C-alpha positions in Angstrom: 11.3 -29.5 -10.6 9.9 -29.4 -14.2 7.5 -26.6 -13.2 10.4 -24.5 -11.9 12.3 -25.1 -15.1 9.4 -23.9 -17.2 8.9 -20.8 -15.0 12.6 -19.9 -15.3 12.5 -20.3 -19.1 9.4 -18.1 -19.3 11.0 -15.4 -17.1 14.2 -15.5 -19.2 12.2 -15.1 -22.4 10.3 -12.2 -20.9 13.4 -10.4 -19.8 15.1 -10.9 -23.2 12.0 -9.5 -25.0 11.9 -6.5 -22.7 15.6 -5.8 -23.2 15.2 -6.1 -26.9 12.3 -3.6 -27.0 14.2 -1.2 -24.7 17.4 -1.2 -26.8 15.4 -0.5 -29.9 14.2 2.9 -28.6 15.2 4.9 -31.7 13.0 2.9 -34.0 9.4 3.9 -34.7 6.6 2.4 -32.8 5.2 0.8 -36.0 8.5 -0.9 -36.8 8.7 -2.1 -33.2 5.3 -3.7 -33.3 6.1 -5.6 -36.5 9.4 -6.8 -35.1 7.7 -8.2 -32.0 4.4 -9.4 -33.4 5.3 -10.2 -37.0 4.3 -8.2 -40.1 0.7 -9.3 -40.0 0.5 -9.3 -36.2 -1.4 -6.7 -34.2 -1.2 -5.3 -30.7 -3.6 -5.3 -27.8 -6.2 -2.4 -27.8 -4.7 -0.8 -24.7 -1.3 -0.8 -26.3 -2.8 0.9 -29.3 -4.4 3.4 -27.0 -1.1 4.0 -25.3 0.5 4.6 -28.8 -2.1 7.3 -29.5 -1.1 9.0 -26.3 2.6 8.8 -27.3 1.9 10.2 -30.8 -0.3 12.9 -29.3 0.4 14.8 -26.1 3.7 13.1 -25.4 5.1 13.9 -28.8 3.9 17.5 -28.5 5.7 17.8 -25.2 8.9 16.5 -26.7 8.7 18.9 -29.6 8.2 21.9 -27.4 10.9 20.8 -25.0 13.4 20.4 -27.9 12.7 24.1 -28.9 13.6 25.3 -25.3 16.9 23.4 -25.4 19.2 23.1 -22.4 18.0 21.3 -19.2 14.4 21.1 -20.5 15.5 19.2 -23.6 17.7 16.8 -21.5 14.9 16.2 -19.0 12.4 15.6 -21.8 14.6 12.8 -23.3 14.5 11.1 -19.9 10.7 11.4 -19.9 10.6 9.9 -23.4 12.7 6.9 -22.3 10.3 6.4 -19.3 7.3 6.3 -21.6 9.1 3.9 -23.9 9.9 1.6 -21.0 6.3 1.6 -20.0 5.1 0.8 -23.5 7.5 -2.1 -23.6 6.0 -3.3 -20.3 2.5 -3.0 -21.6 3.4 -4.9 -24.8 4.9 -7.7 -22.7 1.8 -7.9 -20.5 -0.4 -8.3 -23.6 1.5 -11.4 -24.7 2.1 -13.3 -21.4 0.1 -14.5 -18.4 0.3 -12.6 -15.1 3.8 -12.9 -13.7 4.7 -13.8 -10.1 5.4 -11.0 -7.6 9.1 -11.7 -7.7 9.0 -11.4 -11.5 7.0 -8.2 -11.4 9.8 -6.4 -9.5 12.2 -7.2 -12.2 9.9 -6.2 -15.1 9.0 -2.9 -13.4 12.6 -2.0 -12.6 13.3 -0.2 -16.0 10.3 2.2 -15.4 11.3 2.7 -11.7 14.9 3.5 -12.7 13.7 6.1 -15.3 11.4 7.8 -12.8 14.3 8.0 -10.3 16.6 9.4 -13.0 14.1 12.2 -13.8 13.7 13.1 -10.1 17.5 13.1 -9.5 18.1 15.3 -12.5 15.7 17.9 -10.9 17.6 17.8 -7.6 21.0 18.2 -9.3 19.8 21.3 -11.2 18.3 23.4 -8.5 20.2 26.4 -9.9 18.7 26.0 -13.3 16.6 28.9 -14.7 14.0 26.3 -15.7 13.9 24.7 -12.2 10.1 25.2 -11.9 9.6 23.5 -15.2 11.9 20.6 -14.1 10.0 20.3 -10.8 6.6 20.1 -12.5 7.8 17.3 -14.7 9.6 15.5 -11.8 6.6 15.7 -9.5 4.2 14.4 -12.2 6.3 11.5 -13.6 5.4 9.1 -10.7 1.9 9.0 -12.4 3.5 6.3 -14.5 3.0 4.0 -11.5 -0.7 3.7 -12.5 0.1 0.2 -13.9 0.6 -1.1 -10.3 -2.8 -0.1 -9.1 -4.7 -3.2 -10.2 -4.0 -6.7 -11.3 -1.9 -6.8 -14.5 -4.0 -9.6 -15.9 -7.1 -7.4 -15.8 -6.8 -6.2 -19.4 -10.4 -4.9 -19.5 -9.8 -2.5 -16.6 -6.5 -1.3 -18.0 -8.1 -0.7 -21.4 -11.0 1.1 -19.8 -8.6 3.4 -17.9 -6.5 4.2 -21.0 -9.4 4.8 -23.4 -11.1 7.1 -20.9 -8.2 9.5 -21.2 -7.4 9.2 -17.5 -4.4 6.8 -17.7 -2.1 9.5 -16.3 -4.0 11.3 -13.5 -2.3 14.4 -12.0 -0.2 13.7 -8.9 -1.9 14.1 -5.6 -1.5 17.6 -4.0 1.1 17.9 -1.2 -0.3 16.9 2.2 -1.6 19.7 4.4 -1.9 19.8 8.2 -5.4 19.1 9.5 -7.5 22.3 9.9 -11.1 23.5 10.4 -13.5 22.7 7.6 -14.3 25.4 5.0 -16.6 28.1 6.3 -19.2 27.5 3.5 -19.5 23.8 2.7 -23.3 23.8 2.0 -25.6 25.6 -0.5 -27.1 27.5 2.4 -23.7 28.7 3.4 -23.0 29.9 -0.1 -26.3 31.8 -0.1 -25.5 33.5 3.2 -22.1 34.5 1.8 -23.7 36.0 -1.3 -26.2 37.9 0.7 -23.6 39.4 3.0 -21.4 40.3 0.1 -24.3 42.0 -1.7 -25.1 44.0 1.5 -21.5 45.1 1.8 -21.4 46.4 -1.8 -24.7 48.2 -1.3 -23.2 50.1 1.6 -20.0 51.0 -0.2 -22.0 52.2 -3.2 -23.6 54.9 -1.1 -20.6 57.1 -1.6 -20.6 60.2 0.6 -24.0 59.2 2.0 -22.3 56.4 4.0 -21.0 59.0 6.5 -24.5 60.1 7.5 -24.8 57.2 10.0 -21.7 58.3 11.9 -21.9 60.2 15.1 -19.9 63.5 15.3 -17.3 63.6 18.1 -16.6 67.1 19.6 -13.1 68.3 20.6 -13.9 67.9 24.4 -14.5 64.2 23.8 -11.1 63.7 22.0 -8.4 62.5 24.4 -5.6 64.2 22.5 -7.4 67.6 22.7 -8.7 67.3 26.2 -6.0 67.1 29.0 -8.7 66.3 31.6 -9.6 63.1 29.8 -6.0 62.0 29.7 -5.6 62.6 33.4 -8.5 60.3 34.2 -6.8 57.2 33.0 -7.8 55.0 30.2 -8.7 56.7 26.9 -12.3 57.2 26.0 -13.6 54.5 23.7 -15.0 55.4 20.3 -18.8 56.1 20.6 -19.3 54.3 17.3 -17.9 51.0 18.5 -19.3 48.5 20.9 -17.0 46.8 23.4 -17.2 43.8 25.6 -15.9 44.0 29.1 -12.3 42.9 29.3 -11.4 40.2 31.8 -9.1 41.0 34.7 -6.4 38.7 33.3 -5.8 37.9 29.7 -6.8 34.5 28.6 -4.6 32.5 26.2 -6.3 30.4 23.5 -6.0 26.8 24.4 -3.8 24.8 22.0 -5.8 22.4 19.9 -4.7 18.8 20.5 -4.6 16.2 17.7 -4.9 12.5 17.9 -1.6 10.7 17.0 -1.8 9.0 13.6 0.0 6.1 12.0 -1.8 4.6 9.1 -1.7 3.7 5.4 -4.0 5.9 3.4 -4.0 4.7 -0.2 -0.3 4.7 -1.1 0.7 7.1 1.6 1.9 6.3 5.1 0.7 9.1 7.4 2.6 9.5 10.7 1.3 12.6 12.5 1.3 14.2 15.9 3.4 11.5 17.6 4.8 12.6 21.0 7.5 10.8 23.0 7.1 7.6 21.0 10.4 5.7 20.4 8.9 2.4 19.3 7.2 3.4 16.0 7.7 0.8 13.3 6.4 0.4 9.8 7.2 -3.0 8.2 4.8 -3.5 5.3 6.3 -1.1 2.8 6.1 -1.3 -1.0 8.0 0.5 -3.8 4.9 2.5 -4.9 4.3 3.9 -1.4 5.4 7.2 0.1 5.6 8.3 3.7 4.6 11.8 5.1 5.7 12.5 8.7 4.1 15.7 10.2 4.6 17.4 13.6 6.1 14.4 15.4 8.2 15.4 18.5 10.7 13.5 20.6 9.9 10.3 18.7 11.7 7.7 16.6 10.3 5.8 13.6 11.8 2.8 11.9 10.8 1.9 8.3 11.7 -1.5 6.9 11.8 -2.6 3.3 11.8 -0.4 0.2 9.7 2.8 -0.3 9.4 5.5 -2.9 10.0 8.6 -0.8 9.9 10.0 2.7 9.0 13.6 3.8 9.6 14.9 7.3 7.7 18.2 7.9 7.5 20.4 11.0 9.1 17.8 13.4 11.3 18.4 16.4 13.8 16.0 18.0 12.7 13.3 15.7 14.7 10.2 14.6 14.2 8.2 11.4 15.8 4.8 10.5 15.0 3.3 7.1 16.3 0.6 4.8 15.9 1.7 1.2 14.4 4.7 -0.6 14.3 4.8 -4.4 13.4 8.5 -4.7 14.2 11.2 -2.2 14.1 11.9 1.6 13.0 15.5 2.3 13.4 17.3 5.6 11.6 20.7 5.8 10.7 23.2 8.5 12.1 21.0 11.2 14.6 21.0 14.1 17.0 18.5 15.7 16.5 15.7 13.2 18.5 12.5 13.1 18.4 10.1 10.1 20.1 6.8 9.7 20.3 5.0 6.3 20.6 1.3 6.6 20.6 0.6 2.8 20.5 3.0 -0.1 19.0 6.4 -0.9 20.0 8.6 -4.0 19.1 12.0 -2.6 18.4 13.7 0.8 17.1 17.3 0.7 17.2 19.6 3.7 15.3 22.9 3.7 14.6 25.4 6.5 15.9 23.1 9.1 18.0 23.7 12.3 20.1 20.7 13.2 20.1 17.6 11.0 22.5 14.6 11.5 22.6 12.0 8.7 24.2 8.6 9.3 25.1 7.0 6.0 25.7 3.3 5.4 28.5 1.8 3.3 26.0 1.3 0.4 24.7 4.9 0.5 28.0 6.9 0.3 27.1 8.0 -3.2 24.0 9.8 -1.8 23.7 13.5 -2.7 22.8 16.0 0.1 21.0 19.1 -1.1 20.5 21.9 1.5 19.0 25.3 1.5 18.3 27.8 4.3 19.4 25.3 6.9 22.0 25.2 9.7 23.9 22.7 12.0 24.0 19.9 9.4 26.4 17.0 9.8 27.0 13.9 7.7 28.4 10.9 9.5 30.4 8.5 7.4 31.2 4.9 8.6 34.9 4.4 9.1 36.7 1.5 10.9 33.5 0.3 12.6 32.6 3.8 13.8 31.3 7.1 12.4 33.3 10.2 11.5 31.4 13.5 11.5 31.7 16.0 8.6 29.9 19.3 8.8 27.9 20.6 5.8 29.0 24.2 4.9 26.6 26.9 5.9 28.7 29.9 4.8 29.9 30.6 1.3 32.0 33.2 -0.3 31.4 34.5 -3.8 33.8 36.4 -6.1 33.7 37.7 -9.6 36.5 36.2 -11.8 36.0 38.6 -14.7 33.4 36.5 -16.6 31.2 34.8 -14.0 30.6 34.4 -10.2 32.6 31.8 -8.4 31.0 30.4 -5.2 32.8 28.1 -2.7 32.4 27.2 1.0 34.0 29.6 3.4 36.5 28.0 5.7 35.9 28.7 9.4 39.0 30.0 11.1 39.4 29.6 14.8 
């Protein structure tokens, strides 16, 4: 009982200190350090390294964003708050022992909330002229999750990562469907390519002399000038080209088959090439993980727990049931998709998709649905123990009001 009391007191002190640091965001870093550690107190080396990052590239980013004004400036302020939340976390880590897993979720929540706020702002401003800029920042900000990679108590490894200048690695590239390996993956392949390219340029540099190797075709050998050749059937093939005998019936290229995949690769759940599988389940999810679902047909997947984001790409007749997503659920290039939200999700994006039915829960009614180049979309809202279906508009009408364009959904009459 005494140990539990001590643990609760330590957790309360940690939360109070974190809230104090967070509410003091407008004060300088130096003043903040003195307030927490005392006038003569110092900070851990990795916190100092993080301060150098804040005063360097992060400060430059904020200055340039302020010049651009508008959405960019607003977005940058959110980024500044996210970095300040992370610094507060690092400072807390430097002064306390490693917390329990239940405590970690609470301590990381301010950073997670800021990341979600940055990504949601991008989704809400898809019509912004600076949307590409907002997307670059939004897709990069999850790099702040580097602090969850290793044990928090391992100060040496954190310091090594920070001081090496690689504390914020670029986000991983978007997943691509499996394909054949590159044609030149060895030094010998590169040499062959260079040799072939040199030979091609040598031939092109011959100028008019390159035609000396061509055979002259007289008029009596040209089908369009010789009626007798046209009457004989198939046209005469060019004497300068070699041909292989054509088969009696055309052969279709066999479709390449892929092995179904359901595995955790680093922080990414890969669910690929599943066919007629209605019992797919993922249970061991974590906040830092994402899920990528690719080319799954006539299948259903259930994801339990909380996960960062889910992407459904090139799927047909696919069903997804999940508990909680803190970022975004994206559906792209798909057909006949059904999604059921059991808990909460802030944003669902639908792009280039035909047929998408989304079942919201009571807790997810504030979810934002963003759609583009899609059709047959329906949102089902729980009412009186059942679901009521509401179609998402596909047609819009736009009119000029004298100063700007006004766009609104077109009512379907009939």
